[in-house]
C-alpha positions as CSV (number, residue, x, y, z in Angstrom):
1,M,83.1,91.2,91.0
2,L,83.9,88.7,93.7
3,L,87.2,89.5,95.4
4,P,89.2,87.2,97.6
5,D,89.0,87.7,101.4
6,N,92.5,89.0,101.6
7,F,92.1,91.6,98.8
8,E,92.2,94.6,101.1
9,N,95.3,93.3,102.9
10,E,97.0,92.9,99.5
11,I,96.2,96.4,98.4
12,S,97.4,97.8,101.8
13,S,100.7,96.0,101.8
14,R,101.5,97.1,98.3
15,F,100.3,100.7,98.1
16,Y,99.9,102.1,101.6
17,D,103.5,103.0,102.4
18,K,103.3,106.6,103.6
19,E,102.8,107.4,107.3
20,I,100.2,110.1,108.1
21,T,99.4,111.4,111.5
22,V,95.9,112.6,112.4
23,L,95.8,115.5,114.9
24,E,92.8,116.7,116.8
25,T,91.8,119.4,119.2
26,R,90.8,118.3,122.7
27,E,89.2,120.3,125.5
28,R,89.5,119.3,129.1
29,I,87.8,120.8,132.2
30,E,90.0,121.4,135.2
31,A,88.8,120.8,138.7
32,D,87.9,124.5,139.2
33,G,85.8,124.6,136.0
34,G,88.4,126.1,133.7
35,V,88.6,124.8,130.1
36,I,92.0,123.9,128.7
37,R,92.1,123.6,124.9
38,E,94.9,121.3,123.6
39,D,95.6,121.8,119.8
40,N,97.5,119.3,117.7
41,V,97.1,116.3,119.9
42,V,97.9,113.0,118.1
43,K,94.7,111.1,117.5
44,T,96.2,108.3,115.5
45,T,98.7,107.4,112.7
46,F,97.9,105.3,109.6
47,L,99.5,104.2,106.4
48,G,98.1,105.4,103.1
49,N,98.9,106.4,99.5
50,V,99.4,110.2,99.0
51,R,98.8,112.3,95.9
52,F,99.1,116.1,95.6
53,N,96.9,118.5,93.6
54,A,94.8,115.8,92.1
55,Q,91.6,117.7,91.5
56,D,91.4,116.8,87.8
57,L,91.9,113.1,88.6
58,L,89.2,113.2,91.3
59,Q,86.9,114.9,88.9
60,S,87.3,112.1,86.4
61,E,87.3,109.3,89.0
62,V,84.3,110.2,91.2
63,G,82.7,113.1,89.3
64,L,83.3,115.6,92.1
65,T,85.0,119.0,91.9
66,I,86.9,119.3,95.2
67,D,89.3,122.0,96.2
68,A,92.1,119.9,97.7
69,D,95.9,120.1,98.1
70,I,96.3,116.4,99.1
71,T,94.4,113.2,98.3
72,I,95.0,110.2,100.6
73,T,93.7,106.7,100.0
74,C,93.8,104.3,102.9
75,A,92.0,101.4,104.6
76,K,88.2,101.9,105.1
77,A,88.5,101.5,108.9
78,T,90.9,104.5,109.3
79,N,90.0,106.6,112.3
80,V,89.7,110.1,110.6
81,A,86.9,112.6,110.6
82,L,86.0,115.8,108.7
83,N,88.0,118.8,110.0
84,D,90.7,116.6,111.5
85,I,94.2,117.7,110.7
86,C,96.5,115.3,108.8
87,L,100.2,115.8,109.1
88,Y,102.4,114.6,106.3
89,L,106.0,115.5,105.6
90,G,105.8,118.4,108.0
91,K,102.7,120.0,106.5
92,K,99.2,120.1,107.9
93,Y,96.1,119.5,105.9
94,K,92.6,120.0,107.1
95,V,90.3,117.1,106.1
96,N,87.5,118.5,103.9
97,N,86.1,115.3,102.4
98,L,85.8,111.6,103.1
99,L,84.8,109.4,100.2
100,P,84.3,105.7,101.0
101,S,84.3,103.1,98.3
102,D,84.2,99.3,98.3
103,S,87.9,98.8,98.8
104,H,89.3,101.9,100.4
105,L,88.6,105.4,101.9
106,T,89.6,108.5,100.0
107,I,90.5,111.5,102.1
108,T,91.0,115.0,100.7
109,G,92.5,118.0,102.5
110,K,93.4,121.6,102.1
111,E,96.8,122.8,103.4
112,C,96.6,124.8,106.6
113,Q,99.1,126.7,108.8
């Protein structure tokens, strides 16, 4: 199917209305050689569409059985990686799957403390 050039922008403007923050852990080395670990540093924020407890839907959509508490769809170019932490509505979710498709990226995560 041939889609117009602005197709992804149209989808984004209509469906990606939830703000998600991506957190990461960084390590820095001090001048004396000590290592400082910084948890929950903001890596980026992005807009996406959020669904909760959608395992059955993912099973039917992509044929995968994934243990996930949250499913986020967003732009393909979103800066997120496996094991990053996504913060949404005060809860943290560890990214356990990234499923790219032609028009978007599907991120699944498991709630963490």
